[in-house]
C-alpha positions, 0 to 999 in steps of 0.5 A: 762310752763303749759297749763294755763301759755300758754293759759293766757300768751297771753292778748287776750285770755280770761279765766272763772271759771268752769265746770269741767271734772269729768266724771259724768253728770254735771249741765247744763249752766242754773242750774250752774248760778242758787244760792240759797245762805244764808247770808247777804254776798251772792250776787249772783253768781260771776261775774269773773268765771273761766272755767277749761276746757276751760281755760278761764274766763267768765263774770257772765251774761247770755251771758257769755262773755269770759274776757280778761287777760291783765297781767300774774303774775307769781311768784316762789310760786304764779301765778297771772292774771289781768282779765278786763271786757268788757267797764271797765277801772279796772281789778280785781286780779285773783290767778291762781295757782291751775287753771292748776291742773293735776286734773281737779277737784282741778281746782279752781280760785278765783278773788277780787278787794277792794269791792268783792271776786269772788270764783269758783270751778269744778261742781261735778254734777247736785243735788250737792250743795256747803257750802262756809265759810269765815275764818271758818263761813258759808256765804252762800250755793249755788248750782252753781259752783261760789260765790260772796262775797261782804262783803269784806275789802279792804287790808286785808287776809282771808281763803276762803273754799267750801265744797261739795260731789259728786260722786267718780270716778269709777277707785276708788271704792273698790270691795265692793262698786262695788257690792253695785252699782251692787246691789243698782245702788248708787254709792259711794260718796265722799267728796270735799274742795277747800281752798283759802288764799285770798288777798283783794287789797286795791284798784282797781288801777293796782298798788294796784292790782300788789301789792296784788300779790307781797304781797301773793308772798313774803308769800308764798315763806316763806314757806318752807315745807308743811305737810299732816298728816292723823290720826285715833284714838280711843275716848275713854280709853277702846273699847270692841272688835268686832266679830272675835277677839281672845279676845272679852267676858271678855276683853277690849282694850285701846283706845287713850283716846282724842279728835281731836287735832293738836298736833303732838304727839297725840296718834293714831291708825293709822298715815300717815304723808307726809312732801312736800319741796319747795324750794329743792324740793323733799318729805319725808313720814312715816307711823306709827301703834300704839300698841294695848293693851289687858286687862282683864275687871278687869284690868289684862294685857294680851297682845299688838301687833302692826298691819302691815303698809304694806297697808299704802302708799303715792305718789306724782303724779306731782309735780311743784315749786309751788303745788303738787298733791298728794294720801294717803292711810291708811289701817290697821287691829286690830292685835287681829282680823281676820275681819275688818280694818281701811281704808280711802284713799284722793286725795290732791292738795297742793299749796305752798301759802296755798291754796289746794283741797282734795278729799276722803272718809273712814270708819266710825270708829275710829275717823278720822282727817286730818291736814295740816300745813305750816312751815317757817324757818325765823322765825321758826313757823308752822301753822296748820288747820283741813282739816278733822275731823270725829267722830267714829260710831260703832265698827261693821263699821270696817267689816259691809259693811251697814255702809255707808263711811264718805266723807272727807270734813267739814266746821265747826271749831274745 
């Protein structure tokens, strides 16, 4: 059983949400308690918080007293705990599926009874702020690493998303980013997104908390597979080539002539698609490069060619029956151009129940989109959600280091 399972299996052991180990400076406990929230749903920092390093839940008060886990509910696809506050006869239901993730920044947790949802996530360091969304709508902004939503409906399920930006780990810096840091002292940034499927119990009674956990487990076990699709595409019908290409003045290149799309067959410049299989284990992945067509400006066809996909890669870093830690890298150039390339990478932890954590960054050319999909077999159905979308900037961003990379994080609805 994993570390979090061992830590939570004993009822006398406490638990709480956050202070993640990022390798960078983190906000002080006082700063992490401070919350600047907007929207009527925000009621301050969460009262059930989880410390991802200590593997403990803490009460949301100045003393930060540990809270006992009175019951562990481990399923095949989900992991829950019943957590009690001192002096209270009622417990809260906490989803700890991501709590023991190999990547410390993925260790986010939610807790709920029929009247609230408490969210907790790792710190991205001092000065970071986080946007909190429920079902695609912003409900608050905070500098803390926890958040309470007091506007919930008993017996319902909602999607919560937390989005922030923090310094990228040094081990993930490119050579150009290391050079830039030596010159300017500015570290590259990663976007970070935590996503939860939150099941609000019908009441605080133990039976209703257990029933909510059982319903979440049953739903999660229906998922046969989860796919992660990272694509880039050129929004326009045509595009002129940047400096350093074989065909420049007097020529044009075909684009994909589309906007953001969840369609599996949408046109693209690059595609990196992976499928994680839950029941039988294992995974598969493939990469694809769109064909580049060149025309004269008068419309006469000149040439077509595909770039190499040898720098496209996907890896599963760790795996269990309920979650996988994965990494995807997209790197491909225009086959008619000597300089510049499409570039993106992401790290993610994906759970069978629909929860996930994603971080990463990419060049601002062309358009980028990342989609996560869950598929059930009985009935056969696929549920798709955008994890990230970013519109292209200048074509010069393919070759000009001065173009700041985009972070893989969004909180809009598309």
